[in-house]
mmJSON file of the N, C-alpha and C atoms, coordinates in Angstrom:
{"data_MODEL":{"atom_site":{
"group_PDB":["ATOM","ATOM","ATOM","ATOM","ATOM","ATOM","ATOM","ATOM","ATOM","ATOM","ATOM","ATOM","ATOM","ATOM","ATOM","ATOM","ATOM","ATOM","ATOM","ATOM","ATOM","ATOM","ATOM","ATOM","ATOM","ATOM","ATOM","ATOM","ATOM","ATOM","ATOM","ATOM","ATOM","ATOM","ATOM","ATOM","ATOM","ATOM","ATOM","ATOM","ATOM","ATOM","ATOM","ATOM","ATOM","ATOM","ATOM","ATOM","ATOM","ATOM","ATOM","ATOM","ATOM","ATOM","ATOM","ATOM","ATOM","ATOM","ATOM","ATOM","ATOM","ATOM","ATOM","ATOM","ATOM","ATOM","ATOM","ATOM","ATOM","ATOM","ATOM","ATOM","ATOM","ATOM","ATOM","ATOM","ATOM","ATOM","ATOM","ATOM","ATOM","ATOM","ATOM","ATOM","ATOM","ATOM","ATOM","ATOM","ATOM","ATOM","ATOM","ATOM","ATOM","ATOM","ATOM","ATOM","ATOM","ATOM","ATOM","ATOM","ATOM","ATOM","ATOM","ATOM","ATOM","ATOM","ATOM","ATOM","ATOM","ATOM","ATOM","ATOM","ATOM","ATOM","ATOM","ATOM","ATOM","ATOM","ATOM","ATOM","ATOM","ATOM","ATOM","ATOM","ATOM","ATOM","ATOM","ATOM","ATOM","ATOM","ATOM","ATOM","ATOM","ATOM","ATOM","ATOM","ATOM","ATOM","ATOM","ATOM","ATOM","ATOM","ATOM","ATOM","ATOM","ATOM","ATOM","ATOM","ATOM","ATOM","ATOM","ATOM","ATOM","ATOM","ATOM","ATOM","ATOM","ATOM","ATOM","ATOM","ATOM","ATOM","ATOM","ATOM","ATOM","ATOM","ATOM","ATOM","ATOM","ATOM","ATOM","ATOM","ATOM","ATOM","ATOM","ATOM","ATOM","ATOM","ATOM","ATOM","ATOM","ATOM","ATOM","ATOM","ATOM","ATOM","ATOM","ATOM","ATOM"],
"id":[1,2,3,4,5,6,7,8,9,10,11,12,13,14,15,16,17,18,19,20,21,22,23,24,25,26,27,28,29,30,31,32,33,34,35,36,37,38,39,40,41,42,43,44,45,46,47,48,49,50,51,52,53,54,55,56,57,58,59,60,61,62,63,64,65,66,67,68,69,70,71,72,73,74,75,76,77,78,79,80,81,82,83,84,85,86,87,88,89,90,91,92,93,94,95,96,97,98,99,100,101,102,103,104,105,106,107,108,109,110,111,112,113,114,115,116,117,118,119,120,121,122,123,124,125,126,127,128,129,130,131,132,133,134,135,136,137,138,139,140,141,142,143,144,145,146,147,148,149,150,151,152,153,154,155,156,157,158,159,160,161,162,163,164,165,166,167,168,169,170,171,172,173,174,175,176,177,178,179,180,181,182,183,184,185,186,187,188,189],
"type_symbol":["N","C","C","N","C","C","N","C","C","N","C","C","N","C","C","N","C","C","N","C","C","N","C","C","N","C","C","N","C","C","N","C","C","N","C","C","N","C","C","N","C","C","N","C","C","N","C","C","N","C","C","N","C","C","N","C","C","N","C","C","N","C","C","N","C","C","N","C","C","N","C","C","N","C","C","N","C","C","N","C","C","N","C","C","N","C","C","N","C","C","N","C","C","N","C","C","N","C","C","N","C","C","N","C","C","N","C","C","N","C","C","N","C","C","N","C","C","N","C","C","N","C","C","N","C","C","N","C","C","N","C","C","N","C","C","N","C","C","N","C","C","N","C","C","N","C","C","N","C","C","N","C","C","N","C","C","N","C","C","N","C","C","N","C","C","N","C","C","N","C","C","N","C","C","N","C","C","N","C","C","N","C","C","N","C","C","N","C","C"],
"label_atom_id":["N","CA","C","N","CA","C","N","CA","C","N","CA","C","N","CA","C","N","CA","C","N","CA","C","N","CA","C","N","CA","C","N","CA","C","N","CA","C","N","CA","C","N","CA","C","N","CA","C","N","CA","C","N","CA","C","N","CA","C","N","CA","C","N","CA","C","N","CA","C","N","CA","C","N","CA","C","N","CA","C","N","CA","C","N","CA","C","N","CA","C","N","CA","C","N","CA","C","N","CA","C","N","CA","C","N","CA","C","N","CA","C","N","CA","C","N","CA","C","N","CA","C","N","CA","C","N","CA","C","N","CA","C","N","CA","C","N","CA","C","N","CA","C","N","CA","C","N","CA","C","N","CA","C","N","CA","C","N","CA","C","N","CA","C","N","CA","C","N","CA","C","N","CA","C","N","CA","C","N","CA","C","N","CA","C","N","CA","C","N","CA","C","N","CA","C","N","CA","C","N","CA","C","N","CA","C","N","CA","C","N","CA","C","N","CA","C","N","CA","C"],
"label_alt_id":[null,null,null,null,null,null,null,null,null,null,null,null,null,null,null,null,null,null,null,null,null,null,null,null,null,null,null,null,null,null,null,null,null,null,null,null,null,null,null,null,null,null,null,null,null,null,null,null,null,null,null,null,null,null,null,null,null,null,null,null,null,null,null,null,null,null,null,null,null,null,null,null,null,null,null,null,null,null,null,null,null,null,null,null,null,null,null,null,null,null,null,null,null,null,null,null,null,null,null,null,null,null,null,null,null,null,null,null,null,null,null,null,null,null,null,null,null,null,null,null,null,null,null,null,null,null,null,null,null,null,null,null,null,null,null,null,null,null,null,null,null,null,null,null,null,null,null,null,null,null,null,null,null,null,null,null,null,null,null,null,null,null,null,null,null,null,null,null,null,null,null,null,null,null,null,null,null,null,null,null,null,null,null,null,null,null,null,null,null],
"label_comp_id":["UNK","UNK","UNK","UNK","UNK","UNK","UNK","UNK","UNK","UNK","UNK","UNK","UNK","UNK","UNK","UNK","UNK","UNK","UNK","UNK","UNK","UNK","UNK","UNK","UNK","UNK","UNK","UNK","UNK","UNK","UNK","UNK","UNK","UNK","UNK","UNK","UNK","UNK","UNK","UNK","UNK","UNK","UNK","UNK","UNK","UNK","UNK","UNK","UNK","UNK","UNK","UNK","UNK","UNK","UNK","UNK","UNK","UNK","UNK","UNK","UNK","UNK","UNK","UNK","UNK","UNK","UNK","UNK","UNK","UNK","UNK","UNK","UNK","UNK","UNK","UNK","UNK","UNK","UNK","UNK","UNK","UNK","UNK","UNK","UNK","UNK","UNK","UNK","UNK","UNK","UNK","UNK","UNK","UNK","UNK","UNK","UNK","UNK","UNK","UNK","UNK","UNK","UNK","UNK","UNK","UNK","UNK","UNK","UNK","UNK","UNK","UNK","UNK","UNK","UNK","UNK","UNK","UNK","UNK","UNK","UNK","UNK","UNK","UNK","UNK","UNK","UNK","UNK","UNK","UNK","UNK","UNK","UNK","UNK","UNK","UNK","UNK","UNK","UNK","UNK","UNK","UNK","UNK","UNK","UNK","UNK","UNK","UNK","UNK","UNK","UNK","UNK","UNK","UNK","UNK","UNK","UNK","UNK","UNK","UNK","UNK","UNK","UNK","UNK","UNK","UNK","UNK","UNK","UNK","UNK","UNK","UNK","UNK","UNK","UNK","UNK","UNK","UNK","UNK","UNK","UNK","UNK","UNK","UNK","UNK","UNK","UNK","UNK","UNK"],
"label_asym_id":["A","A","A","A","A","A","A","A","A","A","A","A","A","A","A","A","A","A","A","A","A","A","A","A","A","A","A","A","A","A","A","A","A","A","A","A","A","A","A","A","A","A","A","A","A","A","A","A","A","A","A","A","A","A","A","A","A","A","A","A","A","A","A","A","A","A","A","A","A","A","A","A","A","A","A","A","A","A","A","A","A","A","A","A","A","A","A","A","A","A","A","A","A","A","A","A","A","A","A","A","A","A","A","A","A","A","A","A","A","A","A","A","A","A","A","A","A","A","A","A","A","A","A","A","A","A","A","A","A","A","A","A","A","A","A","A","A","A","A","A","A","A","A","A","A","A","A","A","A","A","A","A","A","A","A","A","A","A","A","A","A","A","A","A","A","A","A","A","A","A","A","A","A","A","A","A","A","A","A","A","A","A","A","A","A","A","A","A","A"],
"label_entity_id":["1","1","1","1","1","1","1","1","1","1","1","1","1","1","1","1","1","1","1","1","1","1","1","1","1","1","1","1","1","1","1","1","1","1","1","1","1","1","1","1","1","1","1","1","1","1","1","1","1","1","1","1","1","1","1","1","1","1","1","1","1","1","1","1","1","1","1","1","1","1","1","1","1","1","1","1","1","1","1","1","1","1","1","1","1","1","1","1","1","1","1","1","1","1","1","1","1","1","1","1","1","1","1","1","1","1","1","1","1","1","1","1","1","1","1","1","1","1","1","1","1","1","1","1","1","1","1","1","1","1","1","1","1","1","1","1","1","1","1","1","1","1","1","1","1","1","1","1","1","1","1","1","1","1","1","1","1","1","1","1","1","1","1","1","1","1","1","1","1","1","1","1","1","1","1","1","1","1","1","1","1","1","1","1","1","1","1","1","1"],
"label_seq_id":[1,1,1,2,2,2,3,3,3,4,4,4,5,5,5,6,6,6,7,7,7,8,8,8,9,9,9,10,10,10,11,11,11,12,12,12,13,13,13,14,14,14,15,15,15,16,16,16,17,17,17,18,18,18,19,19,19,20,20,20,21,21,21,22,22,22,23,23,23,24,24,24,25,25,25,26,26,26,27,27,27,28,28,28,29,29,29,30,30,30,31,31,31,32,32,32,33,33,33,34,34,34,35,35,35,36,36,36,37,37,37,38,38,38,39,39,39,40,40,40,41,41,41,42,42,42,43,43,43,44,44,44,45,45,45,46,46,46,47,47,47,48,48,48,49,49,49,50,50,50,51,51,51,52,52,52,53,53,53,54,54,54,55,55,55,56,56,56,57,57,57,58,58,58,59,59,59,60,60,60,61,61,61,62,62,62,63,63,63],
"pdbx_PDB_ins_code":[null,null,null,null,null,null,null,null,null,null,null,null,null,null,null,null,null,null,null,null,null,null,null,null,null,null,null,null,null,null,null,null,null,null,null,null,null,null,null,null,null,null,null,null,null,null,null,null,null,null,null,null,null,null,null,null,null,null,null,null,null,null,null,null,null,null,null,null,null,null,null,null,null,null,null,null,null,null,null,null,null,null,null,null,null,null,null,null,null,null,null,null,null,null,null,null,null,null,null,null,null,null,null,null,null,null,null,null,null,null,null,null,null,null,null,null,null,null,null,null,null,null,null,null,null,null,null,null,null,null,null,null,null,null,null,null,null,null,null,null,null,null,null,null,null,null,null,null,null,null,null,null,null,null,null,null,null,null,null,null,null,null,null,null,null,null,null,null,null,null,null,null,null,null,null,null,null,null,null,null,null,null,null,null,null,null,null,null,null],
"Cartn_x":[-46.467,-47.318,-46.589,-46.728,-46.349,-47.306,-47.582,-48.578,-47.991,-48.213,-47.929,-49.269,-49.656,-50.575,-50.462,-51.343,-51.045,-52.539,-52.846,-54.09,-53.912,-54.55,-54.642,-55.606,-55.461,-56.614,-57.989,-58.961,-60.295,-60.787,-59.951,-60.438,-60.15,-59.343,-58.802,-57.708,-57.875,-56.803,-56.222,-54.975,-54.226,-53.607,-53.653,-52.897,-52.246,-51.149,-50.438,-49.812,-49.923,-49.33,-49.109,-48.607,-48.174,-48.402,-49.264,-49.382,-48.392,-47.738,-46.697,-45.563,-44.938,-44.0,-42.902,-42.539,-41.374,-41.695,-42.954,-43.605,-43.282,-43.696,-43.426,-44.534,-44.347,-45.372,-45.281,-46.621,-46.437,-45.561,-45.517,-44.739,-45.762,-45.556,-46.378,-46.964,-48.195,-48.662,-49.138,-48.632,-48.89,-50.423,-50.852,-52.311,-53.02,-52.044,-52.739,-53.174,-52.573,-53.171,-54.341,-54.524,-55.595,-56.971,-56.747,-57.955,-59.292,-59.377,-60.659,-61.08,-60.219,-60.455,-60.672,-60.173,-60.307,-59.279,-58.239,-57.304,-56.421,-55.625,-54.768,-53.477,-53.005,-51.76,-51.074,-51.798,-51.302,-52.391,-51.955,-52.833,-53.704,-54.821,-55.805,-55.547,-54.854,-54.706,-53.311,-52.559,-51.277,-51.267,-50.347,-50.488,-50.192,-49.527,-49.202,-50.254,-51.202,-52.145,-51.29,-51.812,-51.299,-51.118,-51.455,-51.393,-50.113,-49.384,-48.08,-48.234,-47.413,-47.47,-48.699,-49.094,-50.364,-50.153,-50.035,-50.034,-51.456,-51.699,-52.875,-52.705,-53.743,-53.883,-55.193,-55.442,-56.836,-56.806,-58.027,-58.244,-59.568,-59.59,-60.639,-61.156,-62.235,-62.808,-63.845,-63.474,-64.022,-64.743,-65.832,-66.644,-67.348],
"Cartn_y":[-55.804,-54.761,-53.559,-52.535,-51.097,-49.987,-49.276,-48.287,-47.029,-45.705,-44.292,-43.628,-42.941,-42.468,-41.058,-40.08,-38.7,-38.103,-37.744,-37.104,-35.489,-34.844,-33.243,-32.788,-31.565,-31.045,-31.181,-31.026,-31.06,-32.387,-33.521,-34.751,-35.492,-34.82,-35.294,-36.147,-37.252,-38.19,-38.792,-38.856,-39.519,-40.638,-41.676,-43.013,-43.25,-43.802,-44.395,-45.479,-46.666,-47.925,-48.773,-49.97,-50.862,-52.315,-53.097,-54.547,-55.324,-56.43,-57.321,-56.662,-55.918,-54.781,-55.43,-56.848,-57.593,-57.987,-57.896,-58.26,-59.787,-60.75,-61.873,-62.644,-64.0,-64.584,-66.013,-66.6,-68.081,-68.894,-70.282,-71.08,-71.204,-71.345,-71.568,-72.952,-73.236,-74.411,-74.475,-75.423,-75.563,-75.55,-74.901,-74.835,-76.084,-77.001,-78.388,-78.951,-78.591,-79.553,-78.771,-77.258,-76.627,-76.4,-76.997,-77.023,-77.28,-78.323,-78.638,-77.63,-76.839,-75.935,-74.553,-74.097,-72.922,-72.079,-72.604,-71.628,-70.825,-69.978,-68.957,-69.587,-70.64,-71.002,-70.931,-70.19,-69.654,-70.147,-70.805,-71.263,-70.041,-70.159,-69.161,-68.964,-69.814,-69.784,-69.252,-68.7,-68.351,-66.871,-66.87,-65.55,-64.351,-64.331,-63.1,-62.683,-63.799,-63.476,-63.886,-63.455,-63.909,-62.71,-61.414,-60.117,-59.451,-59.657,-58.84,-57.792,-56.804,-55.663,-54.657,-54.109,-53.16,-51.9,-50.851,-49.609,-48.861,-48.416,-47.621,-46.174,-45.459,-44.347,-44.217,-43.639,-43.321,-42.071,-41.431,-40.184,-40.309,-39.834,-40.037,-38.734,-38.905,-37.789,-38.135,-37.832,-38.114,-36.953,-37.016,-36.108,-36.474],
"Cartn_z":[-15.973,-16.038,-15.392,-15.868,-15.18,-15.484,-14.31,-14.687,-13.688,-14.218,-13.306,-13.294,-12.277,-11.911,-11.243,-11.647,-10.97,-10.804,-9.652,-9.367,-9.252,-10.245,-10.238,-9.208,-8.999,-8.178,-8.787,-7.848,-8.433,-8.871,-8.361,-8.526,-10.166,-10.831,-12.228,-11.925,-12.657,-12.408,-13.808,-14.068,-15.431,-15.028,-15.793,-15.693,-16.988,-17.073,-18.429,-17.967,-18.735,-18.37,-19.486,-19.328,-20.343,-19.735,-20.203,-19.844,-20.751,-20.279,-20.919,-21.301,-20.387,-20.684,-21.462,-21.181,-21.848,-23.351,-23.833,-25.01,-25.135,-24.088,-24.041,-24.814,-25.286,-25.85,-25.502,-25.294,-24.937,-26.096,-25.997,-26.923,-27.801,-29.148,-30.3,-30.446,-30.718,-30.931,-32.515,-33.0,-34.605,-34.863,-35.822,-36.142,-36.501,-37.013,-37.294,-36.04,-34.911,-33.895,-33.076,-33.574,-32.987,-33.996,-35.009,-36.105,-35.332,-34.527,-33.952,-32.802,-32.248,-31.177,-31.778,-32.997,-33.463,-32.77,-32.125,-31.432,-32.429,-32.18,-33.218,-32.977,-32.381,-32.482,-30.88,-30.093,-28.882,-27.614,-26.752,-25.634,-25.09,-24.847,-24.401,-22.937,-21.991,-20.634,-20.28,-21.324,-21.064,-20.221,-19.304,-18.326,-19.138,-20.343,-21.107,-22.144,-22.467,-23.48,-24.779,-25.913,-27.187,-28.225,-27.541,-28.333,-28.242,-27.257,-27.049,-26.139,-26.322,-25.496,-25.518,-24.829,-24.903,-24.152,-24.602,-24.039,-24.0,-22.764,-22.487,-21.77,-21.825,-21.172,-20.475,-19.352,-18.786,-18.039,-18.379,-17.663,-16.97,-15.728,-14.684,-14.075,-13.674,-12.78,-11.532,-10.357,-9.11,-8.513,-8.101,-7.735,-6.443],
"occupancy":[1.0,1.0,1.0,1.0,1.0,1.0,1.0,1.0,1.0,1.0,1.0,1.0,1.0,1.0,1.0,1.0,1.0,1.0,1.0,1.0,1.0,1.0,1.0,1.0,1.0,1.0,1.0,1.0,1.0,1.0,1.0,1.0,1.0,1.0,1.0,1.0,1.0,1.0,1.0,1.0,1.0,1.0,1.0,1.0,1.0,1.0,1.0,1.0,1.0,1.0,1.0,1.0,1.0,1.0,1.0,1.0,1.0,1.0,1.0,1.0,1.0,1.0,1.0,1.0,1.0,1.0,1.0,1.0,1.0,1.0,1.0,1.0,1.0,1.0,1.0,1.0,1.0,1.0,1.0,1.0,1.0,1.0,1.0,1.0,1.0,1.0,1.0,1.0,1.0,1.0,1.0,1.0,1.0,1.0,1.0,1.0,1.0,1.0,1.0,1.0,1.0,1.0,1.0,1.0,1.0,1.0,1.0,1.0,1.0,1.0,1.0,1.0,1.0,1.0,1.0,1.0,1.0,1.0,1.0,1.0,1.0,1.0,1.0,1.0,1.0,1.0,1.0,1.0,1.0,1.0,1.0,1.0,1.0,1.0,1.0,1.0,1.0,1.0,1.0,1.0,1.0,1.0,1.0,1.0,1.0,1.0,1.0,1.0,1.0,1.0,1.0,1.0,1.0,1.0,1.0,1.0,1.0,1.0,1.0,1.0,1.0,1.0,1.0,1.0,1.0,1.0,1.0,1.0,1.0,1.0,1.0,1.0,1.0,1.0,1.0,1.0,1.0,1.0,1.0,1.0,1.0,1.0,1.0,1.0,1.0,1.0,1.0,1.0,1.0],
"B_iso_or_equiv":[0.0,0.0,0.0,0.0,0.0,0.0,0.0,0.0,0.0,0.0,0.0,0.0,0.0,0.0,0.0,0.0,0.0,0.0,0.0,0.0,0.0,0.0,0.0,0.0,0.0,0.0,0.0,0.0,0.0,0.0,0.0,0.0,0.0,0.0,0.0,0.0,0.0,0.0,0.0,0.0,0.0,0.0,0.0,0.0,0.0,0.0,0.0,0.0,0.0,0.0,0.0,0.0,0.0,0.0,0.0,0.0,0.0,0.0,0.0,0.0,0.0,0.0,0.0,0.0,0.0,0.0,0.0,0.0,0.0,0.0,0.0,0.0,0.0,0.0,0.0,0.0,0.0,0.0,0.0,0.0,0.0,0.0,0.0,0.0,0.0,0.0,0.0,0.0,0.0,0.0,0.0,0.0,0.0,0.0,0.0,0.0,0.0,0.0,0.0,0.0,0.0,0.0,0.0,0.0,0.0,0.0,0.0,0.0,0.0,0.0,0.0,0.0,0.0,0.0,0.0,0.0,0.0,0.0,0.0,0.0,0.0,0.0,0.0,0.0,0.0,0.0,0.0,0.0,0.0,0.0,0.0,0.0,0.0,0.0,0.0,0.0,0.0,0.0,0.0,0.0,0.0,0.0,0.0,0.0,0.0,0.0,0.0,0.0,0.0,0.0,0.0,0.0,0.0,0.0,0.0,0.0,0.0,0.0,0.0,0.0,0.0,0.0,0.0,0.0,0.0,0.0,0.0,0.0,0.0,0.0,0.0,0.0,0.0,0.0,0.0,0.0,0.0,0.0,0.0,0.0,0.0,0.0,0.0,0.0,0.0,0.0,0.0,0.0,0.0],
"pdbx_formal_charge":[null,null,null,null,null,null,null,null,null,null,null,null,null,null,null,null,null,null,null,null,null,null,null,null,null,null,null,null,null,null,null,null,null,null,null,null,null,null,null,null,null,null,null,null,null,null,null,null,null,null,null,null,null,null,null,null,null,null,null,null,null,null,null,null,null,null,null,null,null,null,null,null,null,null,null,null,null,null,null,null,null,null,null,null,null,null,null,null,null,null,null,null,null,null,null,null,null,null,null,null,null,null,null,null,null,null,null,null,null,null,null,null,null,null,null,null,null,null,null,null,null,null,null,null,null,null,null,null,null,null,null,null,null,null,null,null,null,null,null,null,null,null,null,null,null,null,null,null,null,null,null,null,null,null,null,null,null,null,null,null,null,null,null,null,null,null,null,null,null,null,null,null,null,null,null,null,null,null,null,null,null,null,null,null,null,null,null,null,null],
"auth_seq_id":[1,1,1,2,2,2,3,3,3,4,4,4,5,5,5,6,6,6,7,7,7,8,8,8,9,9,9,10,10,10,11,11,11,12,12,12,13,13,13,14,14,14,15,15,15,16,16,16,17,17,17,18,18,18,19,19,19,20,20,20,21,21,21,22,22,22,23,23,23,24,24,24,25,25,25,26,26,26,27,27,27,28,28,28,29,29,29,30,30,30,31,31,31,32,32,32,33,33,33,34,34,34,35,35,35,36,36,36,37,37,37,38,38,38,39,39,39,40,40,40,41,41,41,42,42,42,43,43,43,44,44,44,45,45,45,46,46,46,47,47,47,48,48,48,49,49,49,50,50,50,51,51,51,52,52,52,53,53,53,54,54,54,55,55,55,56,56,56,57,57,57,58,58,58,59,59,59,60,60,60,61,61,61,62,62,62,63,63,63],
"auth_comp_id":["UNK","UNK","UNK","UNK","UNK","UNK","UNK","UNK","UNK","UNK","UNK","UNK","UNK","UNK","UNK","UNK","UNK","UNK","UNK","UNK","UNK","UNK","UNK","UNK","UNK","UNK","UNK","UNK","UNK","UNK","UNK","UNK","UNK","UNK","UNK","UNK","UNK","UNK","UNK","UNK","UNK","UNK","UNK","UNK","UNK","UNK","UNK","UNK","UNK","UNK","UNK","UNK","UNK","UNK","UNK","UNK","UNK","UNK","UNK","UNK","UNK","UNK","UNK","UNK","UNK","UNK","UNK","UNK","UNK","UNK","UNK","UNK","UNK","UNK","UNK","UNK","UNK","UNK","UNK","UNK","UNK","UNK","UNK","UNK","UNK","UNK","UNK","UNK","UNK","UNK","UNK","UNK","UNK","UNK","UNK","UNK","UNK","UNK","UNK","UNK","UNK","UNK","UNK","UNK","UNK","UNK","UNK","UNK","UNK","UNK","UNK","UNK","UNK","UNK","UNK","UNK","UNK","UNK","UNK","UNK","UNK","UNK","UNK","UNK","UNK","UNK","UNK","UNK","UNK","UNK","UNK","UNK","UNK","UNK","UNK","UNK","UNK","UNK","UNK","UNK","UNK","UNK","UNK","UNK","UNK","UNK","UNK","UNK","UNK","UNK","UNK","UNK","UNK","UNK","UNK","UNK","UNK","UNK","UNK","UNK","UNK","UNK","UNK","UNK","UNK","UNK","UNK","UNK","UNK","UNK","UNK","UNK","UNK","UNK","UNK","UNK","UNK","UNK","UNK","UNK","UNK","UNK","UNK","UNK","UNK","UNK","UNK","UNK","UNK"],
"auth_asym_id":["A","A","A","A","A","A","A","A","A","A","A","A","A","A","A","A","A","A","A","A","A","A","A","A","A","A","A","A","A","A","A","A","A","A","A","A","A","A","A","A","A","A","A","A","A","A","A","A","A","A","A","A","A","A","A","A","A","A","A","A","A","A","A","A","A","A","A","A","A","A","A","A","A","A","A","A","A","A","A","A","A","A","A","A","A","A","A","A","A","A","A","A","A","A","A","A","A","A","A","A","A","A","A","A","A","A","A","A","A","A","A","A","A","A","A","A","A","A","A","A","A","A","A","A","A","A","A","A","A","A","A","A","A","A","A","A","A","A","A","A","A","A","A","A","A","A","A","A","A","A","A","A","A","A","A","A","A","A","A","A","A","A","A","A","A","A","A","A","A","A","A","A","A","A","A","A","A","A","A","A","A","A","A","A","A","A","A","A","A"],
"auth_atom_id":["N","CA","C","N","CA","C","N","CA","C","N","CA","C","N","CA","C","N","CA","C","N","CA","C","N","CA","C","N","CA","C","N","CA","C","N","CA","C","N","CA","C","N","CA","C","N","CA","C","N","CA","C","N","CA","C","N","CA","C","N","CA","C","N","CA","C","N","CA","C","N","CA","C","N","CA","C","N","CA","C","N","CA","C","N","CA","C","N","CA","C","N","CA","C","N","CA","C","N","CA","C","N","CA","C","N","CA","C","N","CA","C","N","CA","C","N","CA","C","N","CA","C","N","CA","C","N","CA","C","N","CA","C","N","CA","C","N","CA","C","N","CA","C","N","CA","C","N","CA","C","N","CA","C","N","CA","C","N","CA","C","N","CA","C","N","CA","C","N","CA","C","N","CA","C","N","CA","C","N","CA","C","N","CA","C","N","CA","C","N","CA","C","N","CA","C","N","CA","C","N","CA","C","N","CA","C","N","CA","C","N","CA","C","N","CA","C","N","CA","C"],
"pdbx_PDB_model_num":[1,1,1,1,1,1,1,1,1,1,1,1,1,1,1,1,1,1,1,1,1,1,1,1,1,1,1,1,1,1,1,1,1,1,1,1,1,1,1,1,1,1,1,1,1,1,1,1,1,1,1,1,1,1,1,1,1,1,1,1,1,1,1,1,1,1,1,1,1,1,1,1,1,1,1,1,1,1,1,1,1,1,1,1,1,1,1,1,1,1,1,1,1,1,1,1,1,1,1,1,1,1,1,1,1,1,1,1,1,1,1,1,1,1,1,1,1,1,1,1,1,1,1,1,1,1,1,1,1,1,1,1,1,1,1,1,1,1,1,1,1,1,1,1,1,1,1,1,1,1,1,1,1,1,1,1,1,1,1,1,1,1,1,1,1,1,1,1,1,1,1,1,1,1,1,1,1,1,1,1,1,1,1,1,1,1,1,1,1]
}}}
């Protein structure tokens, strides 16, 4: 994960970042083994999740 933040005068803040910067995925589990659980092929307890890289931006205001 990586995030950069900057606070402008008057309490306005801006942040941009990325989760799972290296775009890693857990080891794939064949769907046949997951039919009973409804899993999408990746374990839900993986530290990376199973959606890959995620970019975001955030604008905030403090008063």
